[in-house]
N, C-alpha and C positions, 0 to 999 in steps of 0.2 A: 340849263340846270344851275341853280345857285350853290354856293359853297355848302349850305346846310343840307341841301338835297344830296350833294355828293356825300357828305359825311354819313347821312342816314342810310344811303345805299351801300356804302362801304361797310357799315356796321351790320346791316342785314346780311351781307355776303359772308360776314364772319360766322353768323349763325346757320347759314344754309349751305355754304361751300366748305365742308369739313375737310380734314386731312392736311391742311397747311396752316392751321392755327395751333398755337401753343398757349392757350389761355387756362388759368388756374392750375397749370402744371408746375413741375419743379423748375427751380432756376437753373437754366443751362449755362455752360461755359460761354462767356462772351468772345466774339471774334477779336476784340481789342486785347483782352487779357491773354488769349492764346498766342496772338501775334507777338505780344511783349514777351511771353514766355519763351517762344521759339528764338527771338532775337537775343534774349539774355543767355539762353543756352549756348548759342554761337559764341558769345563773349566769354563764357567759362571755358569752352573747348579751345578757343584761339585767343588767349589773352594778349592784349596790347594791339591787336589788328584792327579792332572796330571802335576803338575809343576816340573821343574828340581831343583828348590830351595825351601826351606821352605817358606810358605806364612804366615806372621804374621798379627795379627789384625791391627797393626799400619799401615801396608803397603797395607792392602786389599782394601782400598778406591781408591788410585791412580792406583793400579794394575788393578781393576775391571773397572775403568773409561777408561784406555788406551784400554783394550780388548773390552770394549763395543763400544767404537768409532770405533775401526777396524772392528768389526762384523757388525755395522750398515752400514759402507761404503761398505763393501763387499757384504752384503745382498742387499743393495739398487741397486748396480751395477748389481748383478745376476738376481734380480727380473726384472729389466728394460730390460735386455737382453732377459729374457723369455717372457716378454709382447710384445716386439717388434717382436720376432719370431712368436708368435701366432696372432699378430695384434690385440689383444684384447683391446688395448687402442687407436686404430686407427693408422693413419699414421703420426700423429703430435707427434714429438719427445718429445715436452714439456709436452704433456699429459701423455705419458709413463713415463717420468722422475718424474712428480709430483705424480703419482700414486704409482710408485716404492718407493718413499720416505714415502708416507702415509702407505704402507704396511709394510715397515721396522719399522717405528715408532710403528705401532699397534702390530706387532708380538714381538717385543722386550719388549714392555710394559707387555706382557703376561708372561715374564720370571719368575717373582716371583710366580705367580699362578702355572706355570709349575713345579717349584721346589717343591711346596707343594705336587703336584701330584706324581712326580717321587720319593719323599720320601716315599710315600705310597707303591710304587713298591718295593723299597728296604726292607721296613718293611715286605711285603708279601714274599720276597725271604729269609729273615732271619727266619721268622716263619715257611716257608714252606720247608726248606731244613735242616736236622739235621747235614749235613756234614760240614756247615760252623761254624766258631767259632767267627767271628769279622764282623762288618759291613763293615770295610775297605776291607775285602776279597771280599765282594759282589760287592762293587763299582769298584774295581781294576780288578777283575778277572772273574766276572760273565757276560757273553756276553748279557744276557737279559737286563742289565742295559743300555748298549750302544744301542741296537736296539729298545727298547721300548722308551727310552728317546728321541731319534732322530725321531721316528715315531710320537711322541707326538708334537714335534717342526714342523716337516713337515706338520702334520695335521693342524696346525694354518695357513700355507701358503696355503694349499689345500682349506680350508674353505674360503679364501679370493679370491679364483679363479685364484691363480697363476699357470701357466702352467709350466710343464717340471721340474722346479727346486725342488719342493717337492719329486719327484720320484728320482731325482739324489741324494738327501740327503739320502733317506731311502736305496738306492743302496749302498752308502757308508757303511752302517751298514751291509747290505746283504752280501757284499764281505767278511767283516771281521768275520761275525758269522754264515753264512749259513741259516740265518732265513729271510724270505721275507715277510714284513708286508707292504702292500700298504698304502700311506699316507692318503687315504680316509676312511680307517677303523676307526670306532669310539670305543674307548676302554675306559672302566671305571677305577676306582681307585683300588689299591691293585691288580695289575696284575703281575703274575709270570710265566715265561716260564722256567721250569726246564730243564737244559741241553742246551736248546735253539739251536738246530741243525735241520735243515731239516724242520722247520715249515713254512707253507705258509698260509697267512691270506689275503683274497681278499679285493678289493676296497669297497664294499657295505656291508662287514660283521659289525656287531655290537656285542660288548662284554660288559657285565655288571661288577658290582663290585665284587671283591673278587673271580676272576677266576684264576685258575691254570691249565696250559696244559703242556704237556711233548713233548719230542722230536718227530718229524716226523709228528705232527698233521697238517692236511689241513682243512681250512675253505674255501671251493672253490665253483665253479658253476657246476650245472649239465650239462649245455650247455648254448649257447648264441643265442639270436634272431639275424637274419640277415635282412637286407633291400632287396629291389628288385634287387640290384646289387649284393647281396651276401656278403656284408660288414657287420661286427658286429654292432648291434644297441648300441649306447653308452648311458650311464646314467640310465640304468634300474637296478632294484634290482636283483642281481645274487647270492649273498652270504649269509650265514645263520646268524642267530641271537642267541646269547648265553646269557642266563640269569645270574642273580647273584648267587654267591656261587656255581659255577659250577666247577668240575674237569674233565679234558679230558685227558685220558692216552695216552701212546705212539702209534704213527702211526695210530691214529684214523682218519678217513676221513668223513667229514660232508659237504654235498653239497646242494646247492639250496637256492634260495632267499626267499622261503616261508617256509624253514626249521628252527624251533626254538628248542633249547634245554632249557627246563624249569628251573626255578630257583631250587637251591638245588640239582641238578641232577648230576649223574656220567656217564661218557661214557667210557667204558672199552677200553683196548689196541686192536688195529687192528679193531675196529668196523667200519663198513661202513654203514652211515646213510643217507637216502635220504628223510626221513620223520621226523616231529617234535616228540618229547617226551615231556610228560607233567611235571609240577613241581614235585620235589621229586621223580624222577625216576632214575633207574640205567639200563643201556643198556649194554649187554655183549654177547659173544658168548658161547652157551653150545653145545659142539660138533660142528656141522656146522650151528646150528639154532641161529638166533638172538633172544635174550630174552630181553624184556623191561617190567620191573615190578616197583612197588613202593619200595622205600627204607625202610629198617627196622630200628628201633630205634637205634640198636647198630652200624649201619653204619653211623649215623650222630653224634656219640660220639666225634670222632677224630676231626671232622670239628668244633664242638663247642669249644673243647679245643684250636684249632688253632685261632679261633676268640678271645678267651679270651687273648691269648698271643699277638695278634695284638693290643688289647686295652691297654695292659700293656706296650707296646713298646713305650718308650718316649725319645729316644735318638734324637739328632739333627744332620742333615747332615752338 
């Protein structure tokens, strides 16, 4: 087959194999633009950490102003493309543009509060991993900082009803860390994912404060409802809730929208849970049997010391 034959065959497939073509449609956010946006957001959240040159206090105002202007413009453009794609602002381009500008203003105004929250995540990582010696090591080398920080940013867009773009932002982090957190998941403060590989957290999951999970953990769905045409029903609660001060060890799988892990509980490695466990519980396998029992006093001692360390942690990012 010649080059021209291949070209003609490929063009014919565009006409006959629909569903993966986007021809004559609205302009979509580009992967390069979204990746740049995600990277710039990390610069704004952690100034001075990802620069090629040292960032001084004298230069930080102008440096931040320039980056914020760039992020606002890129965010506004990508939000507008997402809105037009989903037709959620109607067919009026002016309406889509105005809403996109409002979304960009609203989300960027949340950056100072997001910085406060992601600082608690860094604190949790420092207190929760004896292998680290410096907070700089956590911010620069721990993948949980990237994936959780960008999920928190994307969640703000998700809450405002922006389609497509939030998922593209979290996918930027997913590609780099191997951890997939849907932008719809609601995550409390002081959240740490140790090793941060192979973790999956679904759209309707909720996670409380002071939660630590390990590699390979899944907060997923048992199954999903379908409509009369066999298509998945959107917007229903499918993923579990995790209370405050919970630890979930490696490769645990917790499924179901009505499944809740109670406060102060521990889920052991490789545990498969389809039902709720109460507050102050520990779930683990003994031989082949799942055991769920109340925690003993000595099992809460380490956690208490960890919380004392967090309260004493007073560095600034």
